C-alpha positions in Angstrom: 0.2 -0.2 0.0 0.9 3.6 -0.4 0.5 6.7 1.5 1.6 10.0 -0.5 3.1 12.5 2.8 4.3 15.7 2.0 5.5 14.8 -1.3 6.9 11.2 -1.2 5.6 8.2 -1.6 5.8 5.5 1.2 5.2 1.9 0.6 3.6 0.8 4.0 1.9 -2.1 4.9 -1.7 -2.8 7.4 -2.2 -6.6 8.8 -5.7 -5.8 11.3 -5.3 -8.3 14.1 -8.3 -10.4 15.3 -8.5 -8.1 19.4 -9.7 -4.8 18.1 -9.4 -3.7 21.4 -5.6 -3.8 21.0 -3.5 -0.6 20.4 -2.0 -1.3 16.9 2.0 -1.3 17.0 4.0 0.5 14.5 7.5 -1.2 13.4 10.3 0.0 12.0 13.1 -1.5 10.4 16.7 -0.9 10.9 19.6 -0.1 8.3 19.2 -1.2 5.0 16.1 -3.0 6.3 12.4 -2.5 5.0 9.2 -3.0 6.7 9.7 -6.5 5.7 11.6 -6.8 8.6 9.0 -8.0 10.6 7.0 -10.4 8.1 7.3 -13.5 10.7 6.0 -10.8 13.9 2.8 -10.7 11.6 2.6 -14.4 11.4 3.3 -14.7 15.0 1.0 -12.5 16.5 -2.5 -12.3 14.9 -4.6 -10.8 17.2 -2.5 -7.6 16.9 -3.1 -5.2 14.6 0.8 -4.1 12.7 1.7 -1.4 10.8 4.7 -1.4 9.1 6.6 1.7 7.2 9.4 1.6 4.9 11.5 4.3 6.3 12.2 6.5 3.9 15.0 6.3 1.2 14.3 2.4 1.6 12.5 -0.2 0.1 9.7 1.4 -1.6 9.8 4.9 0.2 12.9 5.0 -1.9 12.4 8.7 -4.5 15.1 10.1 -6.5 13.7 13.9 -6.5 13.3 14.7 -2.8 15.8 16.9 -0.7 18.2 15.7 1.7 17.4 17.8 4.4 13.9 15.3 4.2 15.9 12.9 5.0 16.9 14.0 8.3 15.0 12.1 12.1 13.0 14.9 12.9 11.3 15.2 9.4 11.4 11.2 9.1 8.9 11.4 12.6 6.2 14.3 11.0 6.2 11.9 7.6 5.1 8.9 9.9 2.7 11.2 12.5 1.3 12.4 9.4 0.7 8.8 7.6 -1.3 7.7 11.4 -3.0 10.8 11.2 -3.9 9.7 7.1 -4.4 5.6 8.7 -6.7 7.9 12.0 -5.1 5.7 14.0 -5.1 8.4 17.7 -2.2 6.1 19.3 0.1 2.9 18.6 2.6 0.5 20.8 6.3 2.1 18.9 8.9 -0.5 18.6 12.2 0.5 16.4 15.0 -1.8 16.2 18.4 -0.6 15.6 18.0 2.9 12.9 13.9 2.7 13.5 14.4 2.5 17.4 16.5 5.7 17.0 13.7 7.4 14.7 10.8 5.3 17.5 12.6 6.8 20.9 12.6 10.5 18.5 8.8 10.4 17.7 8.1 9.3 21.0 10.2 12.6 22.5 8.6 14.6 19.8 4.9 12.6 19.7 4.1 11.4 23.0 1.0 12.0 22.7 0.7 9.2 19.6 3.0 6.7 21.4 1.4 3.9 24.4 4.2 2.4 25.0 7.7 2.4 23.5 9.8 -0.6 22.7 13.6 -0.2 22.0 15.8 -3.4 20.0 19.2 -3.0 19.9 19.1 0.7 19.8 20.3 3.9 20.9 19.7 7.8 21.9 22.3 8.5 20.0 25.8 9.9 20.7 26.1 11.8 23.9 29.4 14.7 22.9 29.7 16.6 19.7 33.4 15.7 19.4 31.3 12.1 19.5 29.3 13.0 16.5 31.9 15.2 14.4 33.7 12.1 14.0 31.0 9.6 13.3 29.7 12.3 10.9 32.8 11.7 8.8 32.9 7.9 9.2 29.3 8.3 7.5 30.3 10.5 4.7 33.5 7.9 4.0 31.0 5.4 3.9 27.7 7.2 2.0 31.0 8.0 -0.7 32.1 4.4 -0.9 28.4 3.3 -1.8 27.4 5.6 -4.6 30.9 4.5 -5.9 31.2 1.0 -5.3 27.3 0.3 -5.5 25.0 -2.0 -3.1 26.3 -4.8 -3.5 29.8 -4.5 -2.8 28.4 -2.0 0.2 26.1 -5.6 1.0 29.4 -7.6 1.4 31.6 -5.6 4.0 28.3 -4.7 5.9 27.7 -8.8 6.5 30.9 -8.9 7.7 30.6 -6.9 10.5 31.1 -8.6 14.3 27.6 -6.5 14.9 26.3 -9.5 12.9 28.1 -12.6 13.6 25.5 -14.2 15.4 23.7 -14.4 12.4 25.8 -16.9 10.5 24.2 -19.1 12.9 20.8 -18.7 11.0 19.5 -21.2 8.6 20.8 -20.6 4.8 17.0 -19.2 3.7 16.4 -16.6 6.6 19.7 -15.2 5.1 19.0 -15.8 1.4 16.4 -13.3 2.9 18.1 -10.6 4.8 21.0 -10.6 2.2 18.1 -9.9 -0.6 16.5 -7.4 1.4 19.7 -5.0 1.6 20.7 -5.7 -1.7 16.9 -4.2 -3.4 18.2 -1.1 -1.8 19.1 1.9 -3.9 22.6 3.9 -2.9 21.5 6.5 -2.7 19.0 5.8 -0.6 21.3 4.2 2.0 23.9 7.3 1.4 21.8 10.4 2.3 19.8 8.2 5.3 23.5 7.2 6.4 24.2 11.4 5.8 20.8 12.7 7.5 19.6 10.1 9.8 23.0 8.1 11.2 23.9 9.1 14.4 26.1 11.5 13.7 23.7 13.8 12.1 20.8 13.0 14.6 19.9 14.4 17.6 21.0 12.8 21.0 18.8 12.5 23.0 20.8 11.2 26.4 19.6 14.6 27.9 15.8 13.7 27.0 15.2 10.3 28.7 14.0 11.0 32.2 11.1 12.8 30.2 9.6 10.0 29.0 6.9 9.2 31.1 4.4 5.9 28.7 6.4 2.5 29.8 9.5 1.4 28.0 10.9 -1.6 27.0 14.6 -2.0 26.4 15.2 -5.6 24.6 18.5 -6.7 23.9 20.4 -10.0 23.0 22.9 -10.9 25.5 25.8 -11.3 23.0 25.4 -7.8 21.3 28.0 -7.0 24.2 28.1 -2.8 23.0 23.4 -1.9 22.6 23.4 -4.4 25.8 25.5 -1.6 27.4 23.3 0.9 26.1 20.3 -0.7 27.0 22.0 -0.9 30.7 22.6 2.7 31.3 19.2 3.8 29.3 17.6 1.8 31.9 18.8 3.8 34.7 17.6 7.3 33.4 14.0 5.9 31.7 11.7 6.5 35.0 9.4 3.7 33.9 11.7 1.2 31.8 12.2 -2.3 32.0 15.3 -4.1 30.1 14.4 -7.8 28.7 17.5 -10.0 27.5 17.3 -12.6 24.9 20.1 -14.9 25.9 22.3 -16.5 23.3 21.2 -13.6 20.8 22.7 -10.3 19.1 21.6 -7.9 17.2 18.7 -8.7 15.6 16.5 -10.7 18.2 13.4 -10.4 16.2 15.4 -12.4 13.7 17.2 -14.4 15.2 14.8 -15.2 18.7 11.4 -15.1 16.5 9.2 -16.8 18.9 10.2 -15.4 21.8 10.4 -11.9 20.5 6.7 -12.5 19.7 5.7 -13.9 23.2 7.3 -10.4 25.0 5.6 -8.1 22.5 2.5 -10.0 22.8 2.9 -9.7 26.7 3.1 -6.3 26.6 -0.1 -5.6 24.1 -1.9 -7.3 26.1 -1.1 -5.0 29.6 -2.2 -2.1 27.4 -5.2 -3.9 27.4 -5.7 -4.3 31.0 
C-alpha cells in the first residue's frame, strides 16, 4: 500500500488483528531493512494490528527527487505522524529496531501523546558529545561515498561481515538469504543519504531527554550484543518507567534470531495495555 505524504510516496503494510481492543503496533526497521523485516511478527501475532513502513530512502519509500533534508530524523517523524493521521490511528505501541529504534525514540520525544508504549530493540539515544558526533559524521560520510562509488552489492558484502551481525551466521540458509535480498534491494543514493542525514552523527542526542519519557519503555537486547547491552543498561537507569529484557544467546537482530520469544514478549506488552 502507498501513502503520499508531503510529496513522498511511502510504502506501508497494515494488517488488522483479530482483537480490535488492542492498541495497534507501528514497527520500524533498521538500516538496509524494509517493512518485510517484521514479516514473521505478523504470523506470530495474529491478534495484533500491525503497521509497518519502509522508512525514507529504503525499499518502496526511495524517491530520487526529494531533498537531502527530508531524510533528517525530525522530518521522518513528522511523516510517520501524518501517515498515522491519514490511517486514523491516534495512538500506537511503537517498536523500533536499531536505526528504527532511534527514529522511534525521537518520535516518542516529539509526539508522546501518540505513543502508548515504546519498545526499543538493540538501539540507542545517539551519541553524547559533539566530538563523538563529529567523528561519526566523518565516518558516515566516508561510508556513504563508498556506497555511491562501489554500489550496493559491494557494500552489502562489507556490511554483512561486521562483528555486529556475526550471530546471524547461525541462522538457517533461507533466513540468511532473505535478509541479504532485503539489503541488496536498496538503492545506493537512499542508503547514502540515510547515513548522512539520519545517522547517529547527524541526529540529535536524546540522552538528556530520556528522563522525560512518561510512557512504559521496554529495552530489548541480545546477551551477545555487548555494545548495545551496555547502552540499554545505561538507558534503563535514566528512564523512569522502563524494563530491560535480555534475550539469551541472541545478537543484534533479536526479532530474527529469536522470533518466537520476541513475539511472545510483544504480545505480553500488548496485552498489558489492554488490561
